[in-house]
DODRENMI-280047 format. One record per residue (C-alpha): x, y, z; residue in one letter. Coordinates in nm, 2 decimals. Each point is the difference from the previous one (the first is absolute). Layout:
! DODRENMI-280047
- c1;c2;c3;r
- X;Y;Z;a
...
END
This chain:
! DODRENMI-280047
- c1;c2;c3;r
- -2.91;4.04;-1.30;m
- 0.32;0.02;-0.04;n
- 0.22;-0.09;0.30;f
- 0.31;0.14;0.11;k
- 0.27;-0.11;0.19;l
- 0.21;0.32;0.16;t
- 0.34;0.00;0.09;i
- -0.12;-0.08;0.39;i
- -0.19;-0.28;-0.11;a
- 0.29;-0.12;-0.20;s
- 0.23;-0.06;0.35;s
- -0.32;-0.22;0.09;v
- -0.04;-0.15;-0.32;v
- 0.21;-0.27;-0.15;l
- -0.08;-0.35;0.00;a
- 0.13;-0.32;0.20;i
- -0.06;-0.28;-0.23;s
- 0.39;-0.02;-0.06;p
- 0.00;0.14;-0.35;s
- -0.10;0.21;-0.26;l
- 0.14;-0.01;-0.31;q
- 0.14;0.27;-0.29;a
- -0.34;0.08;-0.11;q
- -0.32;-0.06;-0.17;e
- -0.25;0.23;0.11;e
- -0.23;-0.27;0.13;v
- -0.11;0.02;0.31;s
- 0.08;-0.29;0.27;i
- -0.39;0.00;0.06;f
- -0.05;-0.14;-0.33;d
- 0.22;-0.33;0.08;e
- -0.22;-0.31;0.00;v
- -0.03;-0.20;0.28;v
- -0.24;-0.34;0.06;v
- 0.03;0.01;0.38;s
- -0.27;0.25;0.03;g
- -0.29;-0.12;-0.17;t
- 0.16;-0.36;-0.10;r
- -0.01;0.11;-0.36;s
- 0.22;0.22;-0.18;e
- -0.07;0.35;0.10;q
- 0.19;0.34;0.03;s
- 0.09;0.15;0.34;i
- -0.17;0.28;-0.08;k
- -0.36;-0.16;0.03;n
- 0.09;-0.20;0.27;v
- -0.21;0.13;0.33;p
- 0.33;-0.14;0.24;a
- 0.36;0.02;0.07;s
- 0.14;-0.23;-0.23;v
- 0.40;0.01;-0.07;s
- 0.18;-0.15;-0.28;k
- 0.39;-0.10;0.01;v
- 0.11;-0.09;-0.39;t
- 0.30;-0.24;-0.11;s
- 0.18;0.30;-0.13;e
- -0.03;0.17;0.37;e
- 0.13;-0.31;0.17;i
- 0.27;0.01;-0.21;e
- 0.11;0.32;0.00;q
- -0.03;-0.03;0.41;n
- 0.23;-0.32;-0.05;l
- -0.23;-0.17;0.22;a
- 0.11;-0.36;0.09;t
- -0.34;-0.10;0.18;d
- -0.34;0.17;0.05;v
- 0.07;0.16;0.29;k
- 0.23;0.20;-0.18;q
- -0.21;0.05;-0.31;a
- -0.25;0.15;0.24;l
- 0.21;0.22;0.21;k
- -0.12;0.31;-0.06;y
- -0.35;-0.05;-0.03;e
- -0.20;0.18;0.25;p
- -0.22;-0.19;0.24;g
- 0.17;-0.31;-0.09;v
- 0.29;-0.20;0.19;t
- 0.15;-0.38;-0.08;v
- 0.10;-0.18;0.33;n
- 0.23;-0.32;0.07;g
- 0.36;0.00;0.01;r
- 0.28;-0.26;0.11;g
- -0.03;-0.36;-0.07;r
- -0.34;-0.03;-0.14;f
- 0.01;0.29;-0.22;g
- -0.34;0.18;-0.09;m
- -0.29;-0.05;0.22;e
- -0.35;0.23;-0.09;d
- -0.11;0.35;-0.11;f
- -0.13;0.30;0.22;t
- -0.23;0.21;-0.15;i
- -0.10;0.28;0.16;r
- 0.03;-0.15;0.34;g
- -0.14;-0.35;-0.07;m
- 0.25;-0.32;-0.06;s
- 0.04;-0.39;-0.03;g
- -0.27;-0.12;-0.14;s
- -0.23;0.28;0.05;r
- 0.11;0.07;-0.35;v
- -0.11;-0.16;-0.28;k
- 0.35;-0.08;-0.24;v
- -0.05;-0.20;-0.36;m
- 0.21;-0.04;-0.29;v
- -0.15;0.01;-0.33;d
- -0.32;-0.05;0.17;g
- 0.07;-0.30;0.22;v
- 0.00;0.01;0.40;e
- 0.29;-0.02;0.20;q
- 0.01;-0.17;0.30;p
- 0.07;0.22;0.33;s
- 0.34;-0.02;0.18;s
- -0.04;-0.23;0.27;y
- 0.23;0.05;0.33;n
- -0.12;-0.17;0.32;p
- 0.27;0.17;0.17;g
- 0.27;-0.21;-0.01;a
- 0.36;0.09;-0.08;d
- 0.02;-0.37;-0.23;v
- -0.31;0.08;-0.20;m
- -0.09;0.26;-0.26;r
- -0.21;-0.05;-0.33;k
- 0.01;0.30;-0.17;n
- -0.14;0.20;-0.30;s
- 0.37;-0.01;-0.11;n
- -0.02;-0.12;-0.33;t
- -0.04;0.25;-0.28;f
- 0.22;0.10;-0.21;e
- -0.01;0.35;-0.10;v
- 0.19;-0.01;-0.38;d
- -0.34;-0.20;-0.11;t
- -0.21;0.26;0.09;l
- -0.15;0.27;-0.25;t
- -0.16;0.19;0.33;a
- -0.10;0.00;0.39;i
- -0.34;0.10;0.06;e
- -0.11;0.15;0.28;v
- -0.38;0.07;0.15;n
- 0.02;0.17;0.26;k
- -0.28;-0.04;0.27;g
- -0.29;-0.31;0.02;p
- -0.06;-0.12;-0.32;s
- -0.22;-0.35;0.10;s
- -0.23;0.08;-0.27;s
- 0.23;-0.11;-0.27;l
- 0.23;-0.20;0.16;y
- -0.15;-0.15;0.29;g
- 0.10;-0.14;0.38;s
- 0.39;0.18;0.03;d
- -0.09;0.30;-0.16;a
- -0.11;0.18;0.34;l
- 0.27;0.25;-0.02;g
- 0.12;-0.04;-0.35;g
- 0.16;-0.19;-0.34;t
- 0.30;-0.04;-0.11;v
- -0.04;-0.08;-0.40;l
- 0.37;-0.19;-0.14;l
- -0.07;0.00;-0.38;r
- 0.29;-0.19;-0.20;t
- 0.11;0.04;-0.32;k
- -0.21;-0.07;-0.33;n
- 0.15;-0.08;-0.34;p
- -0.17;0.30;-0.09;e
- 0.17;0.26;0.25;d
- 0.36;-0.10;-0.19;l
- -0.05;-0.03;-0.40;l
- -0.10;0.25;-0.25;e
- -0.31;-0.03;-0.21;a
- -0.02;-0.29;-0.22;g
- 0.21;-0.29;-0.02;d
- 0.33;0.08;0.20;d
- 0.25;-0.16;0.24;t
- 0.12;0.18;0.28;h
- 0.34;-0.15;0.27;v
- 0.12;0.20;0.28;g
- 0.25;-0.07;0.22;v
- 0.05;0.19;0.35;k
- 0.30;-0.04;0.28;t
- 0.09;0.17;0.28;g
- 0.13;0.01;0.34;y
- -0.08;0.17;0.34;a
- 0.21;0.02;0.31;s
- -0.28;-0.01;0.27;a
- -0.03;-0.30;-0.06;n
- 0.35;-0.11;-0.23;d
- -0.25;-0.09;-0.24;e
- 0.04;-0.08;-0.36;y
- -0.33;-0.06;-0.21;k
- -0.01;-0.12;-0.40;a
- -0.30;0.01;-0.17;t
- -0.06;-0.13;-0.36;v
- -0.40;0.09;-0.13;e
- -0.16;-0.12;-0.38;v
- -0.27;0.04;-0.16;a
- -0.14;-0.10;-0.35;n
- -0.29;0.08;-0.23;r
- -0.02;-0.22;-0.29;t
- -0.37;0.07;-0.20;g
- -0.27;-0.10;0.33;d
- 0.26;-0.12;0.25;l
- 0.16;0.18;0.27;e
- 0.21;-0.12;0.22;s
- 0.24;0.06;0.30;l
- 0.28;-0.11;0.20;l
- 0.20;0.19;0.33;i
- 0.27;-0.12;0.18;y
- 0.14;0.18;0.27;t
- 0.27;-0.13;0.25;y
- 0.13;0.16;0.35;r
- 0.31;-0.10;0.25;d
- 0.02;0.23;0.25;g
- 0.01;0.03;0.42;n
- -0.21;0.10;0.28;e
- -0.01;0.41;-0.08;t
- 0.22;0.18;0.20;e
- -0.07;0.18;0.32;a
- 0.16;0.38;0.06;h
- 0.40;-0.10;-0.02;g
- 0.02;0.14;0.40;d
- -0.11;-0.26;0.19;g
- 0.20;-0.30;0.18;a
- 0.16;-0.25;-0.27;d
- -0.07;-0.26;0.32;i
- -0.13;-0.32;0.06;e
- -0.32;-0.01;0.25;g
- -0.35;0.16;0.06;p
- 0.16;0.34;0.00;e
- 0.14;-0.03;-0.31;r
- -0.05;0.34;-0.23;g
- 0.07;-0.17;-0.35;t
- -0.17;-0.21;-0.23;a
- 0.03;-0.37;0.01;d
- 0.22;-0.15;-0.29;p
- -0.29;-0.17;-0.17;f
- 0.03;-0.08;-0.36;n
- -0.32;0.06;-0.20;i
- -0.05;-0.13;-0.36;a
- -0.30;-0.01;-0.22;s
- -0.12;-0.08;-0.32;h
- -0.33;0.09;-0.20;n
- -0.12;-0.14;-0.34;v
- -0.30;0.13;-0.14;l
- -0.17;-0.13;-0.32;g
- -0.30;0.13;-0.17;k
- -0.17;-0.08;-0.37;i
- -0.29;0.16;-0.16;f
- -0.20;-0.12;-0.28;y
- -0.26;0.23;-0.20;q
- -0.25;-0.29;-0.13;i
- -0.20;0.27;-0.15;n
- -0.15;0.37;0.00;d
- -0.15;-0.10;0.30;e
- 0.14;-0.30;0.19;h
- 0.38;0.02;0.14;r
- 0.15;-0.18;0.23;v
- 0.27;-0.04;0.22;g
- 0.23;-0.26;0.21;f
- 0.21;0.13;0.33;t
- 0.31;-0.16;0.19;g
- 0.18;0.12;0.28;e
- 0.27;-0.16;0.16;y
- 0.19;0.19;0.33;y
- 0.22;-0.14;0.24;t
- 0.28;0.18;0.28;r
- 0.23;-0.17;0.18;s
- 0.17;0.11;0.26;a
- 0.28;-0.16;0.31;d
- 0.26;0.11;0.20;g
- 0.10;0.09;0.38;r
- -0.24;0.21;0.22;i
- 0.24;0.16;0.21;l
- -0.24;0.21;0.19;s
- -0.16;-0.32;0.17;r
- 0.36;-0.09;0.11;e
- 0.00;-0.06;0.39;g
- -0.35;0.13;0.03;y
- -0.17;-0.17;0.31;d
- -0.34;-0.16;-0.01;g
- -0.06;-0.04;0.32;g
- 0.10;0.34;0.15;g
- 0.27;-0.11;0.19;g
- -0.25;-0.23;0.24;f
- 0.02;-0.26;-0.19;m
- 0.31;-0.20;-0.10;p
- 0.06;-0.14;-0.34;g
- -0.14;0.25;-0.20;f
- 0.22;0.19;-0.11;v
- 0.05;0.00;-0.42;y
- 0.34;-0.09;-0.17;t
- 0.06;-0.09;-0.38;n
- -0.29;0.15;-0.12;v
- -0.05;0.00;-0.35;r
- -0.26;-0.04;-0.26;a
- -0.14;-0.14;-0.36;d
- -0.29;0.17;-0.12;d
- -0.23;-0.05;-0.33;k
- -0.25;0.15;-0.12;d
- -0.20;-0.07;-0.29;e
- -0.23;0.11;-0.24;r
- -0.22;-0.18;-0.33;v
- -0.32;0.11;-0.14;r
- -0.19;-0.09;-0.34;l
- -0.22;0.16;-0.14;g
- -0.26;0.00;-0.35;i
- -0.25;0.29;-0.13;e
- -0.21;0.04;-0.27;h
- -0.14;0.36;-0.11;e
- -0.34;0.04;-0.22;w
- -0.09;0.28;-0.15;l
- -0.33;-0.06;-0.03;a
- -0.22;0.32;-0.06;g
- -0.34;-0.19;0.08;n
- -0.28;0.14;0.23;v
- 0.14;-0.16;0.30;a
- 0.37;0.10;0.00;f
- 0.23;0.19;-0.23;d
- 0.31;-0.19;0.08;s
- 0.08;-0.32;0.28;l
- 0.28;-0.08;0.13;e
- 0.09;-0.34;0.18;w
- 0.28;-0.11;0.20;k
- 0.11;-0.33;0.14;l
- 0.29;0.02;0.22;n
- 0.22;-0.27;0.24;w
- 0.24;0.14;0.24;s
- 0.24;-0.19;0.26;h
- 0.24;0.20;0.24;s
- 0.18;-0.21;0.22;e
- 0.32;0.11;0.31;s
- 0.25;-0.23;0.13;e
- 0.16;0.11;0.27;h
- 0.29;-0.20;0.18;n
- 0.14;0.19;0.31;s
- 0.31;-0.19;0.17;y
- 0.13;0.08;0.30;d
- 0.20;-0.18;0.31;h
- -0.11;0.02;0.37;t
- 0.08;-0.18;0.35;g
- -0.39;-0.17;0.00;r
- -0.02;-0.12;-0.38;y
- 0.33;0.01;-0.11;q
- 0.00;0.00;-0.37;n
- -0.32;0.11;-0.20;r
- -0.19;0.07;-0.26;n
- -0.34;0.14;0.03;r
- -0.11;-0.06;-0.33;a
- -0.33;0.28;-0.07;r
- -0.23;-0.03;-0.36;a
- -0.30;0.16;-0.08;g
- -0.21;-0.03;-0.32;t
- -0.27;0.16;-0.19;d
- -0.21;-0.09;-0.29;e
- -0.25;0.13;-0.17;s
- -0.25;-0.03;-0.29;v
- -0.14;0.32;-0.10;q
- -0.28;0.08;-0.31;f
- -0.13;0.31;-0.09;d
- -0.27;0.14;-0.25;v
- 0.05;0.36;-0.11;l
- -0.28;0.18;-0.19;l
- -0.02;0.29;-0.15;q
- -0.27;0.22;-0.20;k
- -0.05;0.40;-0.12;e
- -0.35;0.09;-0.01;i
- -0.03;0.34;-0.19;q
- -0.34;0.20;0.12;l
- -0.16;0.33;-0.10;a
- 0.15;0.16;0.28;a
- 0.32;-0.22;0.13;s
- 0.19;-0.28;-0.06;r
- 0.08;-0.32;0.25;h
- 0.31;-0.23;-0.03;e
- -0.14;-0.30;0.18;l
- 0.25;-0.26;0.20;t
- -0.14;-0.28;0.15;y
- 0.08;-0.37;0.08;g
- 0.08;-0.28;0.24;v
- 0.32;-0.16;0.16;a
- 0.06;-0.27;0.17;a
- 0.34;-0.19;0.16;s
- 0.06;-0.27;0.24;d
- 0.31;0.02;0.15;n
- 0.20;-0.25;0.24;s
- 0.23;0.08;0.32;f
- 0.25;-0.23;0.16;e
- 0.29;0.04;0.23;l
- 0.29;-0.36;0.05;e
- 0.23;0.10;0.27;y
- 0.20;-0.26;0.12;t
- 0.34;-0.01;0.25;d
- 0.33;-0.23;-0.11;h
- 0.22;-0.05;0.29;f
- 0.33;-0.02;-0.23;l
- 0.22;-0.18;0.28;d
- -0.25;-0.32;0.02;t
- -0.12;0.02;-0.34;g
- -0.37;0.02;0.19;t
- -0.30;0.18;-0.08;s
- -0.34;0.11;0.08;k
- -0.30;0.20;-0.09;p
- 0.03;0.34;0.09;g
- -0.33;0.20;0.13;t
- -0.14;0.19;-0.28;a
- -0.23;0.28;0.12;e
- -0.27;-0.06;-0.28;v
- -0.18;-0.28;-0.14;p
- 0.00;-0.07;-0.34;k
- -0.31;0.19;-0.17;s
- -0.20;0.05;-0.29;d
- -0.15;0.36;-0.09;s
- -0.27;0.12;-0.20;e
- -0.10;0.33;-0.19;k
- -0.32;0.04;-0.23;r
- -0.06;0.30;-0.11;a
- -0.25;0.21;-0.23;i
- 0.02;0.38;-0.10;f
- -0.12;0.28;-0.21;a
- 0.11;0.39;-0.10;q
- -0.12;0.24;-0.21;d
- 0.24;0.31;-0.10;q
- -0.29;0.23;-0.12;m
- 0.10;0.31;-0.19;f
- -0.17;0.30;-0.02;f
- 0.01;0.42;-0.15;m
- 0.23;-0.13;-0.28;n
- 0.19;-0.17;0.23;d
- 0.06;0.25;0.24;k
- -0.19;-0.19;0.30;l
- 0.12;-0.35;0.02;v
- -0.16;-0.23;0.34;v
- 0.07;-0.32;0.07;t
- -0.18;-0.23;0.21;a
- 0.08;-0.34;0.04;g
- -0.13;-0.31;0.19;l
- 0.17;-0.32;0.12;r
- -0.09;-0.33;0.21;y
- 0.24;-0.27;0.15;d
- -0.02;-0.30;0.18;d
- 0.26;-0.16;0.19;y
- 0.06;-0.36;0.13;k
- 0.29;-0.15;0.18;a
- 0.00;-0.34;0.09;t
- 0.29;-0.13;0.26;p
- 0.13;-0.34;-0.04;e
- -0.26;-0.23;0.17;a
- 0.27;-0.15;0.22;s
- 0.10;0.30;0.16;s
- -0.38;-0.01;0.12;g
- -0.08;0.35;-0.08;l
- -0.31;0.16;-0.11;e
- -0.05;0.15;-0.36;e
- -0.03;0.39;-0.03;h
- -0.27;0.15;-0.21;n
- -0.01;0.44;-0.10;s
- -0.14;0.16;-0.24;d
- 0.03;0.38;-0.14;s
- -0.24;0.25;-0.16;l
- 0.27;0.29;-0.16;t
- -0.08;0.34;-0.16;s
- 0.13;0.28;-0.17;r
- -0.10;0.33;-0.11;l
- 0.21;0.28;-0.16;g
- -0.02;0.29;-0.25;a
- 0.25;0.23;-0.15;v
- -0.08;0.30;-0.16;y
- 0.23;0.14;-0.26;h
- -0.07;0.41;0.04;w
- 0.24;0.03;-0.33;s
- 0.26;-0.19;-0.19;n
- 0.21;0.11;0.29;n
- -0.16;-0.04;0.31;f
- -0.22;-0.26;0.15;s
- -0.13;-0.07;0.35;t
- -0.13;-0.33;0.16;y
- -0.12;-0.17;0.26;a
- -0.10;-0.36;0.11;q
- -0.11;-0.23;0.27;y
- 0.13;-0.37;0.02;s
- -0.04;-0.31;0.23;e
- 0.27;-0.25;0.04;g
- 0.00;-0.34;0.20;f
- 0.25;-0.30;0.10;r
- -0.13;-0.34;0.06;a
- 0.18;-0.16;0.31;p
- 0.34;-0.15;-0.11;t
- 0.09;-0.37;0.08;i
- 0.25;0.10;0.23;h
- -0.26;0.20;0.21;e
- -0.25;-0.24;-0.02;l
- 0.18;-0.31;0.08;y
- 0.33;0.06;0.18;y
- -0.08;-0.23;0.32;d
- 0.30;-0.11;0.23;k
- 0.01;-0.15;0.33;d
- 0.32;0.05;0.18;n
- -0.05;-0.06;0.33;a
- 0.32;-0.04;0.12;a
- 0.10;0.28;-0.13;h
- -0.27;0.21;0.16;g
- -0.24;0.09;-0.21;y
- -0.28;-0.09;-0.27;k
- -0.11;0.09;-0.37;i
- -0.35;-0.03;-0.06;v
- -0.15;-0.02;-0.34;s
- -0.29;0.22;-0.11;n
- -0.16;-0.10;-0.26;p
- -0.29;0.21;0.06;n
- 0.16;0.34;-0.13;l
- -0.21;0.24;-0.20;k
- 0.16;0.16;-0.34;p
- 0.18;0.39;0.11;e
- -0.17;0.25;-0.16;e
- 0.08;0.34;-0.14;s
- -0.15;0.32;-0.12;k
- 0.17;0.29;-0.21;s
- -0.08;0.33;-0.11;y
- 0.25;0.23;-0.20;e
- -0.01;0.28;-0.18;v
- 0.27;0.14;-0.20;g
- 0.08;0.24;-0.32;l
- 0.28;-0.04;-0.33;r
- 0.11;0.28;-0.22;a
- 0.21;0.01;-0.29;s
- 0.11;0.23;-0.26;n
- 0.32;0.05;-0.23;g
- 0.22;0.13;0.35;v
- -0.10;-0.31;0.18;g
- -0.25;-0.22;0.18;a
- -0.13;-0.07;0.35;l
- -0.22;-0.20;0.22;e
- -0.12;0.05;0.36;l
- -0.23;-0.28;0.19;s
- -0.11;0.01;0.37;a
- -0.15;-0.32;0.11;f
- -0.14;-0.12;0.33;f
- -0.03;-0.35;0.06;n
- -0.22;-0.19;0.25;d
- 0.06;-0.37;0.12;y
- -0.17;-0.22;0.23;t
- 0.00;-0.35;0.09;n
- 0.35;-0.05;0.02;f
- 0.18;-0.32;0.07;i
- 0.22;0.00;0.29;q
- 0.17;-0.27;0.27;s
- -0.11;0.00;0.33;k
- 0.15;-0.17;0.31;t
- -0.19;0.00;0.31;t
- 0.11;-0.25;0.33;e
- -0.16;-0.32;0.02;e
- 0.15;-0.26;0.26;g
- 0.29;0.15;0.02;g
- 0.09;-0.01;-0.37;l
- 0.00;0.32;-0.22;d
- -0.29;-0.12;-0.23;v
- 0.01;0.21;-0.35;t
- -0.26;-0.02;-0.32;t
- -0.05;0.24;-0.27;n
- -0.35;0.23;0.03;k
- -0.20;0.29;-0.17;n
- 0.12;0.25;0.26;l
- 0.15;0.34;-0.16;d
- -0.15;0.23;-0.20;e
- 0.24;0.28;-0.18;a
- -0.03;0.34;-0.19;e
- 0.26;0.13;-0.26;i
- 0.03;0.30;-0.22;y
- 0.25;0.20;-0.14;g
- 0.07;0.24;-0.31;a
- 0.23;-0.06;-0.31;e
- 0.17;0.21;-0.26;f
- 0.15;-0.07;-0.26;k
- 0.13;0.24;-0.31;g
- 0.22;0.04;-0.25;s
- 0.13;0.31;-0.20;l
- 0.17;0.13;-0.32;w
- 0.29;0.23;0.12;l
- 0.09;0.11;-0.36;d
- -0.36;0.11;-0.04;e
- 0.01;0.20;0.33;v
- 0.32;0.11;0.09;v
- 0.20;0.02;-0.33;g
- 0.20;-0.36;0.06;a
- 0.17;-0.20;-0.24;p
- -0.28;-0.18;-0.20;m
- -0.05;-0.32;0.11;g
- 0.03;0.08;0.44;s
- -0.26;-0.05;0.24;y
- -0.09;-0.02;0.34;a
- -0.24;-0.24;0.23;r
- -0.14;0.01;0.29;l
- -0.18;-0.29;0.19;s
- -0.12;0.05;0.39;m
- -0.20;-0.22;0.23;a
- -0.15;0.09;0.33;y
- -0.18;-0.32;0.18;l
- -0.13;0.00;0.33;d
- -0.22;-0.27;0.19;g
- -0.12;-0.18;0.28;e
- -0.15;-0.30;0.24;d
- -0.32;0.08;0.04;k
- -0.02;-0.13;0.37;k
- 0.35;0.08;0.14;s
- 0.07;0.29;-0.21;g
- 0.33;-0.11;-0.10;d
- 0.16;0.14;-0.35;t
- 0.05;-0.37;-0.18;l
- 0.35;-0.13;-0.05;n
- -0.10;0.03;-0.36;t
- -0.04;0.34;-0.05;i
- 0.27;0.13;-0.21;a
- 0.18;0.33;0.12;p
- 0.00;0.31;-0.27;f
- 0.15;-0.07;-0.27;t
- 0.13;0.22;-0.30;t
- 0.17;-0.07;-0.33;v
- 0.14;0.27;-0.20;v
- 0.19;-0.05;-0.34;g
- 0.17;0.25;-0.22;l
- 0.11;-0.20;-0.35;g
- 0.11;0.09;-0.38;y
- -0.06;-0.21;-0.30;d
- 0.21;0.15;-0.29;a
- -0.25;0.06;-0.29;p
- 0.19;-0.24;-0.24;s
- -0.11;-0.26;0.26;e
- 0.38;-0.12;0.05;m
- 0.05;0.09;0.35;w
- -0.15;0.10;0.30;g
- 0.03;0.02;0.41;s
- -0.20;0.03;0.30;e
- 0.05;0.13;0.36;l
- -0.30;-0.13;0.22;s
- -0.03;0.08;0.37;v
- -0.16;-0.22;0.27;t
- -0.12;0.15;0.31;m
- -0.20;-0.16;0.27;v
- -0.04;0.16;0.36;a
- 0.05;-0.20;0.27;a
- -0.28;-0.26;0.17;k
- 0.05;0.09;0.38;s
- -0.08;-0.23;0.32;a
- -0.31;0.12;0.01;n
- -0.07;-0.09;-0.40;d
- -0.03;-0.39;0.13;w
- -0.27;-0.21;0.15;e
- 0.07;-0.05;0.37;a
- 0.05;-0.34;0.17;p
- -0.29;-0.14;0.16;e
- 0.26;-0.17;0.24;d
- 0.18;0.39;0.10;g
- 0.30;-0.18;-0.13;s
- 0.27;0.22;-0.18;d
- -0.14;0.27;-0.25;p
- 0.12;0.01;-0.31;n
- 0.28;0.18;-0.13;v
- -0.04;0.34;-0.23;e
- 0.05;-0.05;-0.40;a
- 0.28;0.30;-0.04;p
- -0.06;0.23;-0.24;s
- 0.23;-0.03;-0.32;y
- 0.08;0.20;-0.36;t
- 0.14;-0.23;-0.30;v
- 0.15;0.13;-0.33;v
- -0.01;-0.26;-0.29;d
- 0.14;0.11;-0.35;l
- -0.04;-0.23;-0.33;t
- 0.11;0.09;-0.34;a
- -0.01;-0.18;-0.34;y
- 0.19;0.02;-0.33;y
- -0.18;-0.12;-0.33;r
- 0.30;-0.02;-0.31;p
- -0.19;-0.21;-0.19;a
- -0.35;-0.01;-0.02;n
- -0.02;-0.39;0.14;d
- 0.30;0.05;0.25;l
- -0.09;0.17;0.32;t
- 0.26;0.03;0.28;l
- -0.16;0.08;0.35;r
- 0.18;0.13;0.36;a
- -0.11;0.12;0.34;g
- 0.11;0.05;0.32;l
- -0.18;-0.08;0.30;f
- -0.01;0.19;0.34;n
- 0.27;0.19;-0.12;a
- 0.05;0.20;0.29;f
- 0.06;-0.32;0.20;d
- -0.34;0.07;0.23;e
- -0.02;-0.25;0.29;k
- -0.39;-0.08;0.01;y
- -0.29;-0.24;0.10;w
- -0.33;-0.02;-0.17;q
- -0.24;0.00;0.25;y
- -0.12;-0.34;-0.09;q
- 0.30;-0.20;0.08;d
- -0.03;0.20;0.33;l
- -0.31;-0.16;0.11;e
- 0.02;-0.18;0.32;g
- 0.32;0.12;0.06;v
- 0.04;0.13;0.41;t
- 0.30;0.15;0.15;a
- 0.18;-0.31;0.12;s
- -0.04;-0.21;-0.39;t
- 0.33;-0.11;-0.10;q
- 0.18;0.05;-0.36;g
- -0.24;0.30;-0.10;v
- 0.29;0.13;-0.20;d
- -0.09;-0.36;-0.19;r
- -0.34;0.21;-0.14;r
- 0.15;0.27;-0.16;t
- -0.03;0.09;-0.35;q
- 0.34;-0.01;-0.26;p
- 0.23;0.27;0.05;g
- 0.10;0.17;-0.30;r
- 0.01;-0.25;-0.33;n
- 0.00;-0.01;-0.35;w
- -0.18;-0.23;-0.27;g
- 0.09;-0.02;-0.39;v
- -0.21;-0.16;-0.29;t
- 0.05;-0.04;-0.39;l
- -0.28;-0.06;-0.21;d
- 0.02;-0.09;-0.37;y
- -0.27;-0.09;-0.26;s
- -0.06;-0.06;-0.36;f
END
């Protein structure tokens, strides 16, 4: 059937991902992804919503971090701001450790946030200039990726030499530099790649130097909790990525990867000056001379081997062994009447060894074709906190109270998937099954118990291609999340302050079941995708506080059940084909609707994003020498009734107001190897808050203006390669 888009549909047809280039007649659904099936596969054959943001799109939007790279992606938000930077991802209402994050298949530790203002261990160590793509698998995907993929998976894929090199022996050298006014950041990137015979190599170095991202310009530039502007915090980062691949022969290829990222930050925390930690009732707790000096690091080393065997058991076998280490060190300085001058030094470390084996086999039968993917995965992880309080006037120190003891965890898994092609590939059925076993062991001196849990997750989906231009799909998938070390072993007896936190090693994994249906259509004038989903979550882990013997006793329990449902649309349209606009003119549209509730209380979940629409109009000259794009992001309000009601009857959350933000980007390419890009963001200087930055904010909260997004700002980049 010849699927045609009418002009009425065209107002709704315009797709979201930040950019469509002057076009070849290739559908965006022919784009290859790996996150949907763990093998290279066209999006059109994946029975689920999978989004891909390429390195070209990241560059076109002048993105300086992952948050900006995904800002136009429907159903996806990136959380975190200020001193500690990016914290986690939210996908269709699921966030934190309920979303799995991987770099080149290597699991990344979830952020650690015990609630104190001096300790965070965030996921802020990703350099976008090293990425060839960001893939987002929306919805539960534990049958592919195991624990933490309860609500979805984010796969960050770094560049390989072949992404930069032409066929045959070749050398690539690229230099990028840029400036972003939102955080006064300068950056420089150098990338070098080479292929000589059977040896390929790559080296990318990026340096960034800037400040904490600004809030809107009309906030009060004062010292104290009512401060309405960003703190004067300096932030610099270095990232080095190196890869070497050697083609031993036609069957064997080996590779080595090393990456090092470091982020340093220091400055005054003016928003804490004069803060009264005693609430006016305890003298000696007014903070002055507040400043901080932080350092975050991430290191990984990996070896991989691919064998094109072509035997009865498998066509290819790939194994990878990776070691990774991440550490956050925070030095928080202040002066109080009680402690005088002090440094609360806080450090957190994650270290892991991960081993993966992936086998693939294609089987051709009389009436069907099968692409089998199966394998095993194993990882050992260690988490440790180290806290020390230094009293600078006396030169003494004492151990700080760490919330969680040093703990080790082990994950073991076996999985299999069959992607079945019937009816001359018109019908594609995907079935998967995975078994995961998880064990957590706290340090013996803690006196806490070992935790064991396991899970069997499945997936069944199908795509039917009614024609070359129109497909429908449906999928059922399951997810689970093993309890985190924090949830299992947070244990603190603070009777002097009237409370006690009790560990619970007997927590059960959280579980999810997801149902999704959708359609995809494309032809010479545009493309669209529409999906609807319903996700059911059980055994949600929640802290519960009761009064026992005059103390508030808090422990984690499997208490909650939740449901989340919604619909997403994205589409693109070639305006030259539809309305006779100049060749290279296009439009994009995305819309995301989400709703959900705690099934016991009936409250809307705090992580439910308000209705969001992104519209784009762009032009790419047929000569590919210049182009521009106008993007308009419209977000509805999240009213006070759309937040969970506080259990203790305290003040409700404030409303997150609606907003409309206009961005304009352009590029000019005077030579094939030289590209200049510029962007004007929030062009009309809209004052707005992202809803996640207002969670927990009530009418009495101080410094709300400090949570706003930047006002009018601009950026520029220059890219030269040869």
